[in-house]
Every structure is written in C-alpha cells, then in structure tokens.
Biopython code that builds the backbone (N, CA, C, O; Angstrom):
import numpy as np
from Bio.PDB.StructureBuilder import StructureBuilder

atoms = [
    (1, "MET", "N", (-2.960, 79.132, 49.400)),
    (1, "MET", "CA", (-4.214, 78.783, 50.005)),
    (1, "MET", "C", (-4.238, 77.264, 50.184)),
    (1, "MET", "O", (-3.769, 76.518, 49.325)),
    (2, "SER", "N", (-4.786, 76.827, 51.306)),
    (2, "SER", "CA", (-4.871, 75.395, 51.556)),
    (2, "SER", "C", (-6.138, 75.084, 52.337)),
    (2, "SER", "O", (-6.742, 75.961, 52.953)),
    (3, "GLU", "N", (-6.520, 73.831, 52.298)),
    (3, "GLU", "CA", (-7.704, 73.368, 53.017)),
    (3, "GLU", "C", (-7.317, 72.147, 53.831)),
    (3, "GLU", "O", (-6.648, 71.245, 53.327)),
    (4, "TRP", "N", (-7.737, 72.117, 55.093)),
    (4, "TRP", "CA", (-7.381, 71.033, 55.993)),
    (4, "TRP", "C", (-8.626, 70.511, 56.696)),
    (4, "TRP", "O", (-9.496, 71.292, 57.082)),
    (5, "ALA", "N", (-8.714, 69.213, 56.863)),
    (5, "ALA", "CA", (-9.762, 68.603, 57.686)),
    (5, "ALA", "C", (-9.151, 68.316, 59.051)),
    (5, "ALA", "O", (-8.095, 67.689, 59.145)),
    (6, "VAL", "N", (-9.810, 68.770, 60.096)),
    (6, "VAL", "CA", (-9.304, 68.558, 61.448)),
    (6, "VAL", "C", (-10.390, 67.918, 62.298)),
    (6, "VAL", "O", (-11.573, 67.978, 61.965)),
    (7, "ARG", "N", (-9.975, 67.306, 63.397)),
    (7, "ARG", "CA", (-10.912, 66.597, 64.266)),
    (7, "ARG", "C", (-10.902, 67.099, 65.705)),
    (7, "ARG", "O", (-11.673, 66.614, 66.533)),
    (8, "SER", "N", (-10.034, 68.069, 66.013)),
    (8, "SER", "CA", (-9.960, 68.521, 67.403)),
    (8, "SER", "C", (-9.586, 70.002, 67.456)),
    (8, "SER", "O", (-9.010, 70.530, 66.506)),
    (9, "PRO", "N", (-9.910, 70.669, 68.555)),
    (9, "PRO", "CA", (-9.496, 72.058, 68.725)),
    (9, "PRO", "C", (-7.975, 72.231, 68.680)),
    (9, "PRO", "O", (-7.482, 73.254, 68.204)),
    (10, "ASN", "N", (-7.237, 71.245, 69.169)),
    (10, "ASN", "CA", (-5.770, 71.323, 69.128)),
    (10, "ASN", "C", (-5.258, 71.370, 67.698)),
    (10, "ASN", "O", (-4.298, 72.085, 67.409)),
    (11, "GLU", "N", (-5.879, 70.622, 66.802)),
    (11, "GLU", "CA", (-5.471, 70.639, 65.398)),
    (11, "GLU", "C", (-5.778, 71.995, 64.767)),
    (11, "GLU", "O", (-4.995, 72.489, 63.955)),
    (12, "VAL", "N", (-6.908, 72.602, 65.129)),
    (12, "VAL", "CA", (-7.252, 73.938, 64.632)),
    (12, "VAL", "C", (-6.209, 74.944, 65.115)),
    (12, "VAL", "O", (-5.714, 75.755, 64.332)),
    (13, "TYR", "N", (-5.882, 74.890, 66.386)),
    (13, "TYR", "CA", (-4.903, 75.814, 66.959)),
    (13, "TYR", "C", (-3.539, 75.662, 66.283)),
    (13, "TYR", "O", (-2.871, 76.658, 66.002)),
    (14, "ALA", "N", (-3.129, 74.432, 66.025)),
    (14, "ALA", "CA", (-1.839, 74.203, 65.370)),
    (14, "ALA", "C", (-1.827, 74.822, 63.972)),
    (14, "ALA", "O", (-0.811, 75.380, 63.556)),
    (15, "LEU", "N", (-2.930, 74.731, 63.251)),
    (15, "LEU", "CA", (-2.993, 75.341, 61.921)),
    (15, "LEU", "C", (-2.971, 76.866, 62.006)),
    (15, "LEU", "O", (-2.364, 77.527, 61.163)),
    (16, "MET", "N", (-3.626, 77.421, 63.015)),
    (16, "MET", "CA", (-3.601, 78.870, 63.191)),
    (16, "MET", "C", (-2.187, 79.358, 63.490)),
    (16, "MET", "O", (-1.773, 80.409, 63.001)),
    (17, "GLN", "N", (-1.447, 78.596, 64.290)),
    (17, "GLN", "CA", (-0.058, 78.950, 64.590)),
    (17, "GLN", "C", (0.806, 78.884, 63.330)),
    (17, "GLN", "O", (1.639, 79.757, 63.086)),
    (18, "LYS", "N", (0.593, 77.840, 62.541)),
    (18, "LYS", "CA", (1.352, 77.677, 61.301)),
    (18, "LYS", "C", (1.085, 78.849, 60.355)),
    (18, "LYS", "O", (2.012, 79.385, 59.748)),
    (19, "GLY", "N", (-0.175, 79.241, 60.235)),
    (19, "GLY", "CA", (-0.521, 80.379, 59.383)),
    (19, "GLY", "C", (0.084, 81.673, 59.884)),
    (19, "GLY", "O", (0.562, 82.486, 59.093)),
    (20, "ALA", "N", (0.069, 81.872, 61.200)),
    (20, "ALA", "CA", (0.634, 83.090, 61.775)),
    (20, "ALA", "C", (2.132, 83.191, 61.500)),
    (20, "ALA", "O", (2.651, 84.289, 61.301)),
    (21, "GLN", "N", (2.825, 82.065, 61.487)),
    (21, "GLN", "CA", (4.267, 82.065, 61.224)),
    (21, "GLN", "C", (4.570, 82.446, 59.776)),
    (21, "GLN", "O", (5.646, 82.968, 59.487)),
    (22, "CYS", "N", (3.646, 82.195, 58.883)),
    (22, "CYS", "CA", (3.858, 82.485, 57.458)),
    (22, "CYS", "C", (3.517, 83.921, 57.088)),
    (22, "CYS", "O", (3.832, 84.359, 55.982)),
    (23, "ARG", "N", (2.880, 84.662, 57.990)),
    (23, "ARG", "CA", (2.470, 86.032, 57.686)),
    (23, "ARG", "C", (3.651, 86.985, 57.748)),
    (23, "ARG", "O", (4.580, 86.804, 58.536)),
    (24, "ALA", "N", (3.595, 87.990, 56.909)),
    (24, "ALA", "CA", (4.625, 89.029, 56.911)),
    (24, "ALA", "C", (4.146, 90.195, 57.769)),
    (24, "ALA", "O", (2.997, 90.623, 57.658)),
    (25, "THR", "N", (5.031, 90.709, 58.627)),
    (25, "THR", "CA", (4.716, 91.871, 59.450)),
    (25, "THR", "C", (5.849, 92.882, 59.334)),
    (25, "THR", "O", (6.978, 92.537, 58.987)),
    (26, "ALA", "N", (5.520, 94.149, 59.635)),
    (26, "ALA", "CA", (6.529, 95.210, 59.612)),
    (26, "ALA", "C", (6.069, 96.317, 60.544)),
    (26, "ALA", "O", (4.886, 96.421, 60.867)),
    (27, "THR", "N", (7.007, 97.134, 60.968)),
    (27, "THR", "CA", (6.699, 98.243, 61.864)),
    (27, "THR", "C", (6.186, 99.433, 61.062)),
    (27, "THR", "O", (6.732, 99.779, 60.014)),
    (28, "THR", "N", (5.124, 100.052, 61.578)),
    (28, "THR", "CA", (4.635, 101.319, 61.025)),
    (28, "THR", "C", (4.563, 102.308, 62.177)),
    (28, "THR", "O", (4.788, 101.937, 63.329)),
    (29, "LYS", "N", (4.255, 103.555, 61.879)),
    (29, "LYS", "CA", (4.149, 104.568, 62.932)),
    (29, "LYS", "C", (2.948, 104.309, 63.841)),
    (29, "LYS", "O", (2.904, 104.798, 64.970)),
    (30, "MET", "N", (1.973, 103.538, 63.347)),
    (30, "MET", "CA", (0.762, 103.273, 64.137)),
    (30, "MET", "C", (0.796, 101.917, 64.835)),
    (30, "MET", "O", (0.052, 101.694, 65.790)),
    (31, "ASN", "N", (1.656, 101.008, 64.364)),
    (31, "ASN", "CA", (1.578, 99.641, 64.860)),
    (31, "ASN", "C", (2.950, 98.972, 64.735)),
    (31, "ASN", "O", (3.530, 98.953, 63.650)),
    (32, "ASP", "N", (3.468, 98.429, 65.828)),
    (32, "ASP", "CA", (4.783, 97.778, 65.798)),
    (32, "ASP", "C", (4.790, 96.466, 65.021)),
    (32, "ASP", "O", (5.810, 96.096, 64.440)),
    (33, "LEU", "N", (3.671, 95.766, 65.005)),
    (33, "LEU", "CA", (3.599, 94.476, 64.305)),
    (33, "LEU", "C", (2.480, 94.491, 63.274)),
    (33, "LEU", "O", (1.622, 93.608, 63.278)),
    (34, "SER", "N", (2.479, 95.467, 62.406)),
    (34, "SER", "CA", (1.434, 95.609, 61.396)),
    (34, "SER", "C", (1.520, 94.473, 60.380)),
    (34, "SER", "O", (2.606, 94.109, 59.929)),
    (35, "SER", "N", (0.377, 93.927, 60.032)),
    (35, "SER", "CA", (0.372, 92.844, 59.039)),
    (35, "SER", "C", (0.640, 93.423, 57.658)),
    (35, "SER", "O", (0.094, 94.465, 57.293)),
    (36, "ARG", "N", (1.465, 92.756, 56.914)),
    (36, "ARG", "CA", (1.783, 93.139, 55.537)),
    (36, "ARG", "C", (1.206, 92.117, 54.567)),
    (36, "ARG", "O", (1.494, 92.166, 53.371)),
    (37, "SER", "N", (0.401, 91.202, 55.068)),
    (37, "SER", "CA", (-0.237, 90.197, 54.216)),
    (37, "SER", "C", (-1.666, 89.990, 54.705)),
    (37, "SER", "O", (-1.951, 90.083, 55.899)),
    (38, "HIS", "N", (-2.552, 89.709, 53.764)),
    (38, "HIS", "CA", (-3.933, 89.413, 54.132)),
    (38, "HIS", "C", (-3.994, 88.028, 54.759)),
    (38, "HIS", "O", (-3.182, 87.158, 54.445)),
    (39, "ALA", "N", (-4.956, 87.830, 55.642)),
    (39, "ALA", "CA", (-5.185, 86.504, 56.218)),
    (39, "ALA", "C", (-6.684, 86.233, 56.175)),
    (39, "ALA", "O", (-7.488, 87.050, 56.623)),
    (40, "VAL", "N", (-7.045, 85.089, 55.636)),
    (40, "VAL", "CA", (-8.439, 84.642, 55.609)),
    (40, "VAL", "C", (-8.461, 83.248, 56.218)),
    (40, "VAL", "O", (-7.774, 82.341, 55.748)),
    (41, "PHE", "N", (-9.248, 83.090, 57.255)),
    (41, "PHE", "CA", (-9.341, 81.813, 57.965)),
    (41, "PHE", "C", (-10.817, 81.458, 58.042)),
    (41, "PHE", "O", (-11.596, 82.170, 58.674)),
    (42, "ILE", "N", (-11.200, 80.372, 57.408)),
    (42, "ILE", "CA", (-12.597, 79.954, 57.376)),
    (42, "ILE", "C", (-12.728, 78.634, 58.123)),
    (42, "ILE", "O", (-12.055, 77.653, 57.804)),
    (43, "ILE", "N", (-13.595, 78.627, 59.111)),
    (43, "ILE", "CA", (-13.849, 77.403, 59.878)),
    (43, "ILE", "C", (-15.255, 76.925, 59.542)),
    (43, "ILE", "O", (-16.231, 77.655, 59.710)),
    (44, "ILE", "N", (-15.342, 75.694, 59.067)),
    (44, "ILE", "CA", (-16.640, 75.072, 58.784)),
    (44, "ILE", "C", (-16.787, 73.900, 59.737)),
    (44, "ILE", "O", (-15.959, 72.989, 59.747)),
    (45, "VAL", "N", (-17.842, 73.929, 60.536)),
    (45, "VAL", "CA", (-18.097, 72.872, 61.509)),
    (45, "VAL", "C", (-19.318, 72.086, 61.043)),
    (45, "VAL", "O", (-20.363, 72.661, 60.735)),
    (46, "GLU", "N", (-19.170, 70.773, 60.997)),
    (46, "GLU", "CA", (-20.280, 69.904, 60.603)),
    (46, "GLU", "C", (-20.614, 68.958, 61.742)),
    (46, "GLU", "O", (-19.727, 68.375, 62.365)),
    (47, "GLN", "N", (-21.899, 68.817, 62.003)),
    (47, "GLN", "CA", (-22.373, 67.890, 63.032)),
    (47, "GLN", "C", (-23.348, 66.927, 62.382)),
    (47, "GLN", "O", (-24.328, 67.348, 61.766)),
    (48, "MET", "N", (-23.081, 65.635, 62.517)),
    (48, "MET", "CA", (-23.971, 64.622, 61.965)),
    (48, "MET", "C", (-24.641, 63.879, 63.120)),
    (48, "MET", "O", (-23.972, 63.401, 64.037)),
    (49, "THR", "N", (-25.965, 63.791, 63.063)),
    (49, "THR", "CA", (-26.741, 63.130, 64.101)),
    (49, "THR", "C", (-27.636, 62.074, 63.467)),
    (49, "THR", "O", (-28.305, 62.335, 62.467)),
    (50, "SER", "N", (-27.644, 60.896, 64.047)),
    (50, "SER", "CA", (-28.548, 59.843, 63.590)),
    (50, "SER", "C", (-29.965, 60.195, 64.012)),
    (50, "SER", "O", (-30.191, 60.606, 65.150)),
    (51, "LEU", "N", (-30.920, 60.036, 63.103)),
    (51, "LEU", "CA", (-32.312, 60.332, 63.437)),
    (51, "LEU", "C", (-32.951, 59.209, 64.242)),
    (51, "LEU", "O", (-33.990, 59.412, 64.870)),
    (52, "ASN", "N", (-32.344, 58.029, 64.230)),
    (52, "ASN", "CA", (-32.792, 56.912, 65.056)),
    (52, "ASN", "C", (-31.865, 56.837, 66.262)),
    (52, "ASN", "O", (-30.676, 56.556, 66.108)),
    (53, "ARG", "N", (-32.378, 57.077, 67.434)),
    (53, "ARG", "CA", (-31.535, 57.175, 68.632)),
    (53, "ARG", "C", (-30.756, 55.902, 68.942)),
    (53, "ARG", "O", (-29.671, 55.975, 69.519)),
    (54, "ASN", "N", (-31.277, 54.758, 68.578)),
    (54, "ASN", "CA", (-30.623, 53.502, 68.939)),
    (54, "ASN", "C", (-29.601, 53.045, 67.910)),
    (54, "ASN", "O", (-28.874, 52.081, 68.150)),
    (55, "ASP", "N", (-29.535, 53.723, 66.766)),
    (55, "ASP", "CA", (-28.575, 53.341, 65.729)),
    (55, "ASP", "C", (-27.246, 54.030, 65.964)),
    (55, "ASP", "O", (-27.207, 55.151, 66.471)),
    (56, "ASN", "N", (-26.164, 53.373, 65.603)),
    (56, "ASN", "CA", (-24.826, 53.940, 65.754)),
    (56, "ASN", "C", (-24.252, 54.306, 64.391)),
    (56, "ASN", "O", (-23.212, 53.778, 63.995)),
    (57, "TYR", "N", (-24.915, 55.201, 63.674)),
    (57, "TYR", "CA", (-24.453, 55.727, 62.399)),
    (57, "TYR", "C", (-24.247, 54.635, 61.347)),
    (57, "TYR", "O", (-23.250, 54.650, 60.625)),
    (58, "LYS", "N", (-25.180, 53.694, 61.259)),
    (58, "LYS", "CA", (-25.115, 52.701, 60.180)),
    (58, "LYS", "C", (-25.351, 53.415, 58.858)),
    (58, "LYS", "O", (-25.980, 54.472, 58.812)),
    (59, "ASP", "N", (-24.834, 52.818, 57.774)),
    (59, "ASP", "CA", (-24.901, 53.471, 56.465)),
    (59, "ASP", "C", (-26.326, 53.774, 56.008)),
    (59, "ASP", "O", (-26.559, 54.787, 55.348)),
    (60, "ASP", "N", (-27.283, 52.908, 56.349)),
    (60, "ASP", "CA", (-28.645, 53.096, 55.853)),
    (60, "ASP", "C", (-29.542, 53.881, 56.813)),
    (60, "ASP", "O", (-30.732, 54.047, 56.547)),
    (61, "THR", "N", (-28.988, 54.362, 57.916)),
    (61, "THR", "CA", (-29.762, 55.115, 58.898)),
    (61, "THR", "C", (-29.923, 56.554, 58.442)),
    (61, "THR", "O", (-28.941, 57.175, 58.036)),
    (62, "PRO", "N", (-31.143, 57.112, 58.497)),
    (62, "PRO", "CA", (-31.308, 58.530, 58.161)),
    (62, "PRO", "C", (-30.517, 59.408, 59.135)),
    (62, "PRO", "O", (-30.488, 59.160, 60.341)),
    (63, "LYS", "N", (-29.883, 60.431, 58.583)),
    (63, "LYS", "CA", (-29.043, 61.307, 59.393)),
    (63, "LYS", "C", (-29.416, 62.761, 59.151)),
    (63, "LYS", "O", (-29.928, 63.127, 58.093)),
    (64, "GLN", "N", (-29.144, 63.575, 60.159)),
    (64, "GLN", "CA", (-29.321, 65.012, 60.044)),
    (64, "GLN", "C", (-27.931, 65.644, 60.121)),
    (64, "GLN", "O", (-27.139, 65.311, 61.002)),
    (65, "ILE", "N", (-27.643, 66.556, 59.194)),
    (65, "ILE", "CA", (-26.348, 67.221, 59.179)),
    (65, "ILE", "C", (-26.571, 68.713, 59.361)),
    (65, "ILE", "O", (-27.363, 69.328, 58.648)),
    (66, "ARG", "N", (-25.860, 69.288, 60.330)),
    (66, "ARG", "CA", (-25.888, 70.730, 60.574)),
    (66, "ARG", "C", (-24.519, 71.295, 60.242)),
    (66, "ARG", "O", (-23.490, 70.689, 60.542)),
    (67, "VAL", "N", (-24.520, 72.457, 59.621)),
    (67, "VAL", "CA", (-23.273, 73.078, 59.196)),
    (67, "VAL", "C", (-23.236, 74.520, 59.699)),
    (67, "VAL", "O", (-24.210, 75.262, 59.566)),
    (68, "GLY", "N", (-22.105, 74.902, 60.276)),
    (68, "GLY", "CA", (-21.863, 76.285, 60.683)),
    (68, "GLY", "C", (-20.578, 76.770, 60.043)),
    (68, "GLY", "O", (-19.649, 75.988, 59.838)),
    (69, "LYS", "N", (-20.519, 78.059, 59.725)),
    (69, "LYS", "CA", (-19.344, 78.606, 59.045)),
    (69, "LYS", "C", (-18.948, 79.921, 59.705)),
    (69, "LYS", "O", (-19.790, 80.789, 59.935)),
    (70, "LEU", "N", (-17.656, 80.060, 60.008)),
    (70, "LEU", "CA", (-17.113, 81.266, 60.609)),
    (70, "LEU", "C", (-15.975, 81.777, 59.728)),
    (70, "LEU", "O", (-15.032, 81.041, 59.436)),
    (71, "ASN", "N", (-16.066, 83.036, 59.308)),
    (71, "ASN", "CA", (-15.032, 83.660, 58.485)),
    (71, "ASN", "C", (-14.266, 84.670, 59.327)),
    (71, "ASN", "O", (-14.861, 85.582, 59.902)),
    (72, "LEU", "N", (-12.955, 84.512, 59.402)),
    (72, "LEU", "CA", (-12.082, 85.462, 60.096)),
    (72, "LEU", "C", (-11.166, 86.088, 59.047)),
    (72, "LEU", "O", (-10.468, 85.374, 58.327)),
    (73, "VAL", "N", (-11.165, 87.426, 58.959)),
    (73, "VAL", "CA", (-10.390, 88.113, 57.929)),
    (73, "VAL", "C", (-9.566, 89.232, 58.560)),
    (73, "VAL", "O", (-10.087, 90.028, 59.340)),
    (74, "ASP", "N", (-8.284, 89.289, 58.221)),
    (74, "ASP", "CA", (-7.399, 90.370, 58.634)),
    (74, "ASP", "C", (-6.796, 90.950, 57.360)),
    (74, "ASP", "O", (-6.040, 90.272, 56.664)),
    (75, "LEU", "N", (-7.128, 92.204, 57.054)),
    (75, "LEU", "CA", (-6.622, 92.834, 55.835)),
    (75, "LEU", "C", (-5.313, 93.546, 56.114)),
    (75, "LEU", "O", (-5.189, 94.288, 57.089)),
    (76, "ALA", "N", (-4.345, 93.314, 55.256)),
    (76, "ALA", "CA", (-3.021, 93.914, 55.417)),
    (76, "ALA", "C", (-3.086, 95.413, 55.199)),
    (76, "ALA", "O", (-3.831, 95.905, 54.352)),
    (77, "GLY", "N", (-2.285, 96.133, 55.987)),
    (77, "GLY", "CA", (-2.154, 97.566, 55.775)),
    (77, "GLY", "C", (-3.434, 98.335, 55.993)),
    (77, "GLY", "O", (-3.689, 99.310, 55.286)),
    (78, "SER", "N", (-4.248, 97.928, 56.950)),
    (78, "SER", "CA", (-5.520, 98.603, 57.155)),
    (78, "SER", "C", (-5.416, 99.809, 58.087)),
    (78, "SER", "O", (-6.436, 100.397, 58.447)),
    (79, "GLU", "N", (-4.196, 100.187, 58.484)),
    (79, "GLU", "CA", (-4.030, 101.378, 59.298)),
    (79, "GLU", "C", (-4.430, 102.613, 58.492)),
    (79, "GLU", "O", (-4.423, 102.594, 57.261)),
    (80, "ARG", "N", (-4.765, 103.644, 59.175)),
    (80, "ARG", "CA", (-5.143, 104.881, 58.507)),
    (80, "ARG", "C", (-3.864, 105.592, 58.057)),
    (80, "ARG", "O", (-3.210, 106.256, 58.862)),
    (81, "VAL", "N", (-3.514, 105.461, 56.812)),
    (81, "VAL", "CA", (-2.246, 105.963, 56.274)),
    (81, "VAL", "C", (-2.169, 107.483, 56.389)),
    (81, "VAL", "O", (-1.089, 108.016, 56.641)),
    (82, "ARG", "N", (-3.278, 108.193, 56.214)),
    (82, "ARG", "CA", (-3.252, 109.676, 56.290)),
    (82, "ARG", "C", (-2.793, 110.146, 57.669)),
    (82, "ARG", "O", (-2.144, 111.186, 57.788)),
    (83, "VAL", "N", (-3.132, 109.376, 58.718)),
    (83, "VAL", "CA", (-2.765, 109.770, 60.077)),
    (83, "VAL", "C", (-1.267, 109.589, 60.318)),
    (83, "VAL", "O", (-0.661, 110.359, 61.062)),
    (84, "THR", "N", (-0.675, 108.581, 59.695)),
    (84, "THR", "CA", (0.744, 108.311, 59.906)),
    (84, "THR", "C", (1.597, 109.268, 59.129)),
    (84, "THR", "O", (2.824, 109.189, 59.186)),
]
sb = StructureBuilder()
sb.init_structure("model")
sb.init_model(0)
sb.init_chain("A")
sb.init_seg("    ")
for serial, (resi, resn, name, xyz) in enumerate(atoms, 1):
    if name == "N":
        sb.init_residue(resn, " ", resi, " ")
    sb.init_atom(name, np.array(xyz, "f"), 0.0, 1.0, " ", f" {name:<3s}", serial, name[0])
structure = sb.get_structure()
C-alpha cells in the first residue's frame, strides 16, 4: 500500500498504470484476464479558496477548503465460481 500526492491528471494516470502493472491476472472459464489480486484506489481532491478575492493565498488570509473522496475497488476472484 502506498500514498502519493499528485498535482495533475497525468500524474494520476501514471500511478493507475503503475498499479495495473503490479496486479496479478489469470485466465478463468468466465474471464480471460480475471484479477487475482484486490485493487483499492482512493482519490482525494482538495480545493483551497481564499475568502478574500483580492488576496493571493497569503498565510494570514482566511481560506475555505473543500474535500471530495472517490473510492474505486476491484475485488479479486469475484466471478461466480458455481457457474464455472
């Protein structure tokens, strides 16, 4: 498990590619590229806004911070085993 701070969509995409390369996959009767490892990807986006429109984020300026969180989860071996 690791945590990374990123500043651009390209950096997010590069981390997603890196994670995908580390995942284990195998063929099953239901899926040619079935995941054999769990994947949890959590994206936390923070937006900081100065409450004074004319200030440029000075240290003593009141600020508003908004936070959004997105959880993406892929569970390994979630195929219906009874069907296979």
